[in-house]
C-alpha positions as a Markdown table, in Angstrom:
| # | Residue | x | y | z |
|---|---|---|---|---|
| 1 | Met | 108.4 | 75.7 | 124.7 |
| 2 | Arg | 106.2 | 76.4 | 127.7 |
| 3 | His | 107.4 | 80.0 | 127.8 |
| 4 | Leu | 106.7 | 80.3 | 124.0 |
| 5 | Phe | 103.1 | 79.2 | 124.5 |
| 6 | Lys | 102.7 | 81.5 | 127.5 |
| 7 | Asp | 103.9 | 84.4 | 125.5 |
| 8 | Leu | 101.6 | 83.5 | 122.6 |
| 9 | Ser | 98.7 | 83.1 | 124.9 |
| 10 | Gly | 99.3 | 86.6 | 126.3 |
| 11 | His | 99.6 | 88.1 | 122.9 |
| 12 | Ile | 96.3 | 86.4 | 121.8 |
| 13 | Lys | 94.4 | 87.9 | 124.7 |
| 14 | Lys | 96.1 | 91.3 | 124.2 |
| 15 | Asp | 95.4 | 91.5 | 120.4 |
| 16 | Pro | 93.1 | 88.7 | 119.4 |
| 17 | Tyr | 91.9 | 90.1 | 116.0 |
| 18 | Gly | 95.3 | 89.1 | 114.6 |
| 19 | Phe | 94.7 | 85.4 | 114.9 |
| 20 | Thr | 92.7 | 82.7 | 113.0 |
| 21 | Tyr | 90.6 | 80.3 | 115.1 |
| 22 | Asp | 93.0 | 77.4 | 114.5 |
| 23 | Glu | 96.0 | 79.5 | 115.7 |
| 24 | Met | 94.1 | 80.3 | 118.9 |
| 25 | Ala | 93.0 | 76.7 | 119.5 |
| 26 | Lys | 96.6 | 75.5 | 119.3 |
| 27 | Val | 97.7 | 77.8 | 122.1 |
| 28 | Ile | 94.7 | 78.2 | 124.4 |
| 29 | Gln | 92.0 | 75.7 | 125.2 |
| 30 | Glu | 89.6 | 75.0 | 122.4 |
| 31 | Asn | 86.5 | 76.0 | 124.5 |
| 32 | Glu | 88.3 | 79.2 | 125.4 |
| 33 | Ala | 89.1 | 79.9 | 121.7 |
| 34 | Lys | 85.5 | 79.3 | 120.7 |
| 35 | Ala | 84.2 | 81.7 | 123.4 |
| 36 | Leu | 86.8 | 84.3 | 122.5 |
| 37 | Tyr | 86.1 | 84.1 | 118.7 |
| 38 | Ala | 82.4 | 84.4 | 119.4 |
| 39 | Ser | 82.9 | 87.5 | 121.4 |
| 40 | Leu | 85.0 | 89.0 | 118.6 |
| 41 | Tyr | 82.8 | 88.2 | 115.7 |
| 42 | Lys | 79.3 | 87.4 | 116.8 |
| 43 | His | 78.8 | 90.4 | 119.0 |
| 44 | Phe | 79.8 | 94.1 | 119.1 |
| 45 | Pro | 83.6 | 94.5 | 119.7 |
| 46 | Lys | 84.6 | 94.7 | 123.4 |
| 47 | Lys | 86.9 | 97.6 | 124.2 |
| 48 | Lys | 89.4 | 95.4 | 126.0 |
| 49 | Tyr | 90.2 | 93.6 | 122.7 |
| 50 | Leu | 90.7 | 96.7 | 120.6 |
| 51 | Thr | 94.0 | 98.3 | 119.7 |
| 52 | Met | 92.5 | 101.2 | 117.9 |
| 53 | His | 89.4 | 103.5 | 118.2 |
| 54 | Ile | 87.2 | 105.7 | 116.2 |
| 55 | Lys | 88.5 | 109.3 | 116.3 |
| 56 | Asp | 86.1 | 110.8 | 113.9 |
| 57 | Ile | 83.2 | 110.0 | 111.5 |
| 58 | Tyr | 82.2 | 112.0 | 108.4 |
| 59 | Lys | 78.8 | 111.2 | 106.9 |
| 60 | Lys | 77.2 | 112.2 | 103.7 |
| 61 | Thr | 74.2 | 110.5 | 101.9 |
| 62 | Asp | 75.4 | 107.0 | 101.0 |
| 63 | Thr | 79.0 | 107.3 | 102.3 |
| 64 | Glu | 80.7 | 107.3 | 105.7 |
| 65 | Lys | 84.4 | 108.0 | 106.4 |
| 66 | Tyr | 85.9 | 106.6 | 109.6 |
| 67 | Val | 89.1 | 108.0 | 111.1 |
| 68 | Tyr | 90.8 | 105.4 | 113.3 |
| 69 | Glu | 93.5 | 106.3 | 115.7 |
| 70 | Leu | 96.0 | 103.4 | 116.1 |
| 71 | Ile | 97.8 | 102.4 | 119.3 |
| 72 | Asp | 100.9 | 104.4 | 118.3 |
| 73 | Gly | 98.9 | 107.6 | 117.6 |
| 74 | Asn | 99.0 | 107.4 | 113.8 |
| 75 | Cys | 95.6 | 107.6 | 112.0 |
| 76 | Ile | 94.1 | 105.8 | 109.0 |
| 77 | Glu | 90.9 | 106.3 | 107.1 |
| 78 | Thr | 88.3 | 103.7 | 106.1 |
| 79 | Val | 85.2 | 104.2 | 104.0 |
| 80 | Tyr | 81.8 | 102.6 | 104.2 |
| 81 | Ile | 79.5 | 102.8 | 101.1 |
| 82 | Lys | 75.9 | 101.9 | 101.6 |
| 83 | Arg | 74.3 | 99.5 | 99.2 |
| 84 | Arg | 70.7 | 98.3 | 98.9 |
| 85 | Asp | 71.5 | 95.0 | 100.7 |
| 86 | Gly | 74.3 | 96.0 | 103.0 |
| 87 | Gly | 77.5 | 97.9 | 102.3 |
| 88 | Thr | 81.1 | 98.0 | 101.1 |
| 89 | Ala | 84.0 | 98.5 | 103.5 |
| 90 | Cys | 87.0 | 100.2 | 101.8 |
| 91 | Val | 90.0 | 99.1 | 104.0 |
| 92 | Ser | 93.4 | 100.7 | 104.4 |
| 93 | Thr | 96.6 | 98.5 | 104.5 |
| 94 | Gln | 99.3 | 101.1 | 105.4 |
| 95 | Val | 99.8 | 104.4 | 107.2 |
| 96 | Gly | 100.8 | 106.6 | 104.3 |
| 97 | Cys | 102.0 | 105.1 | 101.0 |
| 98 | Ser | 105.3 | 104.8 | 99.1 |
| 99 | Val | 103.9 | 104.5 | 95.6 |
| 100 | Gly | 103.5 | 108.3 | 94.9 |
| 101 | Cys | 100.6 | 108.3 | 92.4 |
| 102 | Val | 100.2 | 111.9 | 91.2 |
| 103 | Phe | 96.4 | 111.6 | 91.5 |
| 104 | Cys | 96.4 | 110.4 | 95.1 |
| 105 | Asn | 96.8 | 112.1 | 98.5 |
| 106 | Ser | 97.5 | 109.0 | 100.6 |
| 107 | Gly | 101.2 | 109.1 | 99.9 |
| 108 | Arg | 101.9 | 112.8 | 99.8 |
| 109 | Asn | 103.7 | 112.6 | 103.2 |
| 110 | Gly | 105.4 | 109.3 | 102.3 |
| 111 | Phe | 105.2 | 105.9 | 103.9 |
| 112 | Val | 105.0 | 105.5 | 107.7 |
| 113 | Arg | 104.4 | 101.8 | 108.4 |
| 114 | Asn | 102.4 | 98.7 | 107.5 |
| 115 | Leu | 99.2 | 97.9 | 109.3 |
| 116 | Thr | 99.0 | 94.6 | 111.2 |
| 117 | Pro | 96.4 | 91.9 | 110.2 |
| 118 | Ser | 94.5 | 92.9 | 113.4 |
| 119 | Glu | 94.3 | 96.6 | 112.4 |
| 120 | Met | 92.9 | 95.6 | 109.0 |
| 121 | Val | 90.3 | 93.3 | 110.5 |
| 122 | Gln | 89.3 | 95.9 | 113.2 |
| 123 | Gln | 88.5 | 98.5 | 110.5 |
| 124 | Val | 85.6 | 96.3 | 109.4 |
| 125 | Arg | 84.5 | 95.2 | 112.9 |
| 126 | Leu | 84.5 | 98.8 | 114.4 |
| 127 | Met | 82.0 | 100.0 | 111.8 |
| 128 | Arg | 79.2 | 98.0 | 113.3 |
| 129 | Arg | 77.6 | 98.0 | 109.9 |
| 130 | Lys | 76.3 | 95.2 | 107.7 |
| 131 | Val | 79.3 | 94.6 | 105.4 |
| 132 | Asn | 78.9 | 92.2 | 102.5 |
| 133 | Arg | 81.8 | 93.5 | 100.4 |
| 134 | Ile | 85.4 | 94.3 | 101.4 |
| 135 | Val | 87.7 | 96.2 | 99.1 |
| 136 | Phe | 91.4 | 96.7 | 100.0 |
| 137 | Met | 91.4 | 100.1 | 98.2 |
| 138 | Gly | 92.1 | 102.5 | 101.1 |
| 139 | Met | 95.4 | 104.1 | 102.1 |
| 140 | Gly | 98.5 | 102.2 | 101.1 |
| 141 | Glu | 99.6 | 99.6 | 98.5 |
| 142 | Pro | 98.2 | 96.3 | 99.8 |
| 143 | Leu | 100.8 | 94.1 | 98.0 |
| 144 | Phe | 103.7 | 96.0 | 99.7 |
| 145 | Asn | 102.2 | 94.7 | 103.0 |
| 146 | Tyr | 101.8 | 91.2 | 101.5 |
| 147 | Asp | 102.1 | 88.8 | 104.5 |
| 148 | Asn | 99.9 | 90.9 | 106.8 |
| 149 | Leu | 97.3 | 91.3 | 104.0 |
| 150 | Ile | 97.0 | 87.6 | 103.3 |
| 151 | Lys | 96.8 | 86.9 | 107.0 |
| 152 | Ala | 94.0 | 89.4 | 107.4 |
| 153 | Ile | 92.1 | 87.9 | 104.5 |
| 154 | His | 92.3 | 84.4 | 106.1 |
| 155 | Ile | 91.0 | 85.8 | 109.4 |
| 156 | Leu | 88.1 | 87.6 | 107.6 |
| 157 | Arg | 87.3 | 84.3 | 105.8 |
| 158 | Asp | 87.6 | 82.1 | 108.9 |
| 159 | Arg | 84.4 | 80.0 | 109.1 |
| 160 | Asn | 84.4 | 80.3 | 112.9 |
| 161 | Gly | 84.3 | 84.1 | 112.8 |
| 162 | Met | 83.0 | 86.4 | 110.1 |
| 163 | Asn | 83.1 | 83.6 | 107.5 |
| 164 | Phe | 83.4 | 86.3 | 104.8 |
| 165 | Pro | 82.9 | 84.9 | 101.2 |
| 166 | Thr | 85.9 | 85.0 | 98.9 |
| 167 | Asn | 83.8 | 86.5 | 96.1 |
| 168 | Gly | 83.1 | 89.5 | 98.4 |
| 169 | Ile | 86.8 | 90.5 | 98.8 |
| 170 | Thr | 88.6 | 92.7 | 96.2 |
| 171 | Leu | 92.2 | 93.6 | 96.3 |
| 172 | Ser | 93.3 | 96.8 | 94.4 |
| 173 | Thr | 96.9 | 97.2 | 93.5 |
| 174 | Val | 99.3 | 99.1 | 91.2 |
| 175 | Gly | 100.7 | 95.8 | 90.4 |
| 176 | Pro | 104.2 | 95.1 | 91.7 |
| 177 | Val | 105.2 | 92.2 | 89.5 |
| 178 | Lys | 107.0 | 90.0 | 92.1 |
| 179 | Gln | 104.0 | 90.1 | 94.5 |
| 180 | Leu | 101.5 | 89.6 | 91.7 |
| 181 | Lys | 103.2 | 86.4 | 90.8 |
| 182 | Lys | 103.1 | 85.3 | 94.4 |
| 183 | Leu | 99.4 | 86.2 | 94.7 |
| 184 | Arg | 98.6 | 84.1 | 91.7 |
| 185 | Glu | 99.7 | 81.0 | 93.6 |
| 186 | Glu | 97.6 | 81.7 | 96.7 |
| 187 | His | 94.5 | 79.5 | 97.2 |
| 188 | Leu | 92.2 | 82.5 | 97.7 |
| 189 | Lys | 90.5 | 83.4 | 94.4 |
| 190 | Ile | 89.8 | 86.9 | 95.6 |
| 191 | Gln | 88.7 | 89.5 | 93.1 |
| 192 | Leu | 91.6 | 91.5 | 91.6 |
| 193 | Thr | 91.8 | 95.1 | 90.4 |
| 194 | Ile | 95.0 | 96.5 | 88.9 |
| 195 | Ser | 95.5 | 100.2 | 88.6 |
| 196 | Leu | 97.0 | 100.6 | 85.1 |
| 197 | His | 96.3 | 104.2 | 84.0 |
| 198 | Ala | 98.6 | 104.1 | 81.0 |
| 199 | Thr | 99.6 | 102.1 | 77.9 |
| 200 | Thr | 103.3 | 103.0 | 77.8 |
| 201 | Gln | 106.1 | 102.8 | 80.4 |
| 202 | Ala | 106.9 | 106.5 | 80.0 |
| 203 | Ile | 103.4 | 107.7 | 80.8 |
| 204 | Arg | 103.0 | 105.2 | 83.6 |
| 205 | Asn | 106.2 | 106.4 | 85.2 |
| 206 | Arg | 104.8 | 109.9 | 85.0 |
| 207 | Ile | 101.6 | 108.9 | 86.7 |
| 208 | Ile | 102.9 | 106.3 | 89.1 |
| 209 | Pro | 106.6 | 107.3 | 89.5 |
| 210 | Asn | 107.7 | 104.8 | 92.2 |
| 211 | Met | 106.6 | 101.8 | 90.1 |
| 212 | Asn | 109.2 | 102.5 | 87.3 |
| 213 | Lys | 111.0 | 99.2 | 88.0 |
| 214 | Asn | 107.9 | 97.2 | 87.1 |
| 215 | Asp | 107.5 | 96.9 | 83.3 |
| 216 | Ile | 104.0 | 97.8 | 82.3 |
| 217 | Asn | 103.8 | 94.8 | 79.9 |
| 218 | Asp | 104.7 | 92.5 | 82.8 |
| 219 | Val | 102.0 | 94.0 | 85.0 |
| 220 | Val | 99.5 | 93.3 | 82.2 |
| 221 | Lys | 100.8 | 89.8 | 81.7 |
| 222 | Glu | 100.6 | 88.9 | 85.4 |
| 223 | Gly | 97.0 | 90.3 | 85.6 |
| 224 | Leu | 95.9 | 88.1 | 82.6 |
| 225 | Ser | 97.7 | 85.2 | 84.2 |
| 226 | Tyr | 95.8 | 85.6 | 87.4 |
| 227 | Ala | 92.5 | 85.7 | 85.5 |
| 228 | Lys | 93.3 | 82.4 | 83.8 |
| 229 | Arg | 94.7 | 80.7 | 86.9 |
| 230 | His | 91.6 | 81.5 | 89.1 |
| 231 | Asn | 88.9 | 81.9 | 86.4 |
| 232 | Arg | 88.2 | 85.4 | 87.6 |
| 233 | Lys | 87.5 | 88.5 | 85.6 |
| 234 | Val | 90.3 | 90.9 | 86.5 |
| 235 | Val | 89.5 | 94.6 | 86.5 |
| 236 | Phe | 92.1 | 97.0 | 85.0 |
| 237 | Ala | 91.4 | 100.6 | 86.3 |
| 238 | Tyr | 92.2 | 103.4 | 84.0 |
| 239 | Leu | 92.0 | 107.0 | 85.2 |
| 240 | Leu | 91.4 | 109.2 | 82.2 |
| 241 | Leu | 93.7 | 112.2 | 82.1 |
| 242 | Pro | 93.2 | 114.6 | 79.2 |
| 243 | Gly | 96.2 | 115.0 | 76.9 |
| 244 | Ile | 98.1 | 112.3 | 78.8 |
| 245 | Asn | 96.5 | 108.8 | 78.3 |
| 246 | Asp | 93.5 | 109.5 | 76.0 |
| 247 | Arg | 95.1 | 109.2 | 72.6 |
| 248 | Pro | 94.1 | 106.9 | 69.7 |
| 249 | Ser | 97.3 | 105.0 | 70.3 |
| 250 | Asp | 96.1 | 104.3 | 73.9 |
| 251 | Ile | 92.9 | 102.8 | 72.6 |
| 252 | Arg | 94.8 | 100.6 | 70.1 |
| 253 | Gln | 97.2 | 99.4 | 72.8 |
| 254 | Leu | 94.4 | 98.6 | 75.2 |
| 255 | Ala | 92.7 | 96.6 | 72.5 |
| 256 | Thr | 95.9 | 94.7 | 71.7 |
| 257 | Trp | 96.3 | 93.7 | 75.3 |
| 258 | Phe | 92.7 | 93.0 | 76.3 |
| 259 | Lys | 90.5 | 92.1 | 73.4 |
| 260 | Asn | 88.9 | 88.6 | 74.0 |
| 261 | Glu | 90.5 | 88.4 | 77.4 |
| 262 | Asn | 88.7 | 87.8 | 80.7 |
| 263 | Ile | 89.0 | 91.4 | 81.9 |
| 264 | Met | 87.0 | 94.5 | 82.4 |
| 265 | Leu | 88.2 | 98.1 | 82.0 |
| 266 | Asn | 87.1 | 100.4 | 84.8 |
| 267 | Leu | 87.2 | 104.0 | 83.4 |
| 268 | Leu | 87.7 | 106.4 | 86.3 |
| 269 | Glu | 87.1 | 110.1 | 86.8 |
| 270 | Tyr | 89.7 | 112.1 | 88.8 |
| 271 | Asn | 88.6 | 113.0 | 92.3 |
| 272 | Pro | 90.0 | 116.4 | 93.3 |
| 273 | Thr | 93.2 | 116.2 | 95.5 |
| 274 | Ser | 96.0 | 118.6 | 96.4 |
| 275 | Asn | 97.5 | 118.2 | 92.9 |
| 276 | Leu | 96.1 | 121.2 | 91.1 |
| 277 | Gln | 97.8 | 120.4 | 87.8 |
| 278 | Ile | 95.5 | 117.4 | 87.1 |
| 279 | Lys | 92.5 | 118.3 | 85.1 |
| 280 | Thr | 89.2 | 116.5 | 85.2 |
| 281 | Pro | 87.9 | 115.4 | 81.7 |
| 282 | Ala | 84.5 | 116.5 | 80.6 |
| 283 | Lys | 81.8 | 113.9 | 81.0 |
| 284 | Gln | 81.3 | 113.9 | 77.2 |
| 285 | Lys | 85.0 | 113.1 | 76.7 |
| 286 | Met | 84.8 | 110.1 | 79.0 |
| 287 | Ile | 81.6 | 108.8 | 77.3 |
| 288 | Ala | 83.3 | 109.2 | 73.9 |
| 289 | Phe | 86.5 | 107.4 | 75.1 |
| 290 | Lys | 84.4 | 104.6 | 76.5 |
| 291 | Lys | 82.5 | 104.2 | 73.3 |
| 292 | Gln | 85.7 | 104.0 | 71.3 |
| 293 | Leu | 87.0 | 101.3 | 73.6 |
| 294 | Glu | 83.8 | 99.3 | 73.2 |
| 295 | Leu | 84.0 | 99.6 | 69.4 |
| 296 | Ala | 87.5 | 98.1 | 69.8 |
| 297 | Gly | 85.9 | 95.1 | 71.4 |
| 298 | Leu | 86.5 | 95.8 | 75.1 |
| 299 | Asp | 84.3 | 95.4 | 78.1 |
| 300 | Val | 84.2 | 98.8 | 79.8 |
| 301 | Val | 82.3 | 100.5 | 82.7 |
| 302 | Met | 82.5 | 104.0 | 84.0 |
| 303 | Arg | 82.8 | 103.8 | 87.7 |
| 304 | Val | 80.9 | 106.2 | 89.9 |
| 305 | Ser | 82.8 | 107.7 | 92.8 |
| 306 | His | 81.3 | 108.0 | 96.2 |
| 307 | Gly | 82.1 | 110.4 | 99.0 |
| 308 | Arg | 83.9 | 113.2 | 97.2 |
| 309 | Asp | 82.2 | 115.8 | 99.4 |
| 310 | Ile | 83.7 | 114.3 | 102.6 |
| 311 | Lys | 87.1 | 113.5 | 100.9 |
| 312 | Ala | 86.3 | 109.8 | 101.0 |
| 313 | Ala | 86.6 | 109.0 | 97.3 |
| 314 | Cys | 89.5 | 107.1 | 95.6 |
| 315 | Gly | 92.7 | 109.1 | 95.9 |
| 316 | Gln | 91.4 | 111.4 | 98.6 |
| 317 | Leu | 92.2 | 109.5 | 101.8 |
| 318 | Ala | 95.1 | 111.0 | 103.7 |
| 319 | Cys | 94.1 | 111.7 | 107.3 |
| 320 | Lys | 94.7 | 115.3 | 108.4 |
| 321 | Tyr | 95.7 | 114.1 | 111.9 |
| 322 | Asn | 98.9 | 112.6 | 110.5 |
| 323 | Glu | 99.8 | 115.9 | 108.8 |
| 324 | Asn | 99.3 | 117.7 | 112.1 |
| 325 | Lys | 101.7 | 115.3 | 113.8 |
C-alpha cells in the first residue's frame, strides 16, 4: 500500500492537472494539495506541471486557434471565441476521430488516441484567457472517450480549482446510444448538443458513416430522455445539405420527433473542408428552411460560425502537423 501511495504521489506531481482536489488530498498532505491546486488554477500555469505546450496560435478578429503539441509529439487544436463578457473554449477530446463525418476534417486521417483528462483541462488553462463557457466540440467524439471526459468535467467543476459552473459546459456528440444512456445517469446536468443531420437512417449513414450501428430513432429517443431527466433543453444540430436532407419529408419528420419537446434545432451552414463534393446552401435557402421548420412548430436558430478564415470553424480542425508526421 505504501508503494501504491508513493507511485500515486509521484504521478500527481508529474501530471497534476489530471486529478481532483479530493484525489490529491487522499494521497499527499492536505496543505500540500491546497498549495498545489492554488498554483494550478489560481495563477498562470507553471511549466513544470505541463505535459503539453503551445506550438502555434492563429488569430482573426473574434477567434483564436491554438495548436498544442502533446508529450508524444501529436498535435491537437483548440479554439477560443471572444464574447462580450469573456469567451468560449472549444476543447478537443481525441487526436483524430473515428466517426468519419463527411463534412469534417478531424477524422480524415483516422483515430490516433484518446486525450487524458489532464490534456483536456490544460487546453483551457494554457489559453490564459477569461473563459466562461466550455464546449467539447473540438477534435474527436467526446463520448468515445467517456471516462476521461467525465473525469475532466469533474476537475473543471472542482470548487477548489476553477469551480466552473455546470451551466457553462456543453458536450457535443454524434450520439452513440450506449454512451448517451450512461450520460443520462450522470449527476452533471451539463448542456447537451446532438449532431443529427438527417431524418432517415440511410441519409445519416451517408453523412456519418461510422455511426451506422446506432439507430437514428434511438439517438433521438435518448436525447429527449436526457432533456426530461435533467430538465435541460437539448440542442439537435442539423447541417443543411442541398438535395440530401432538405426535403419536405425531412421537415415533417423533424416536426414528428420534436414538436412540443424541450429541444432546439441548430441549423448549421457547411464550413469548407477538403471534401469538395459538399455544396454550401444559399443563405436564402437556409432562411426558407428555417421558416418552414418554425411553421411546423419547432424552435430553430441559425448558428453563426466563427473562425473560418483560420480554419477554426466546426469541421475544420485537423492539425496539419499530424499530417506531416
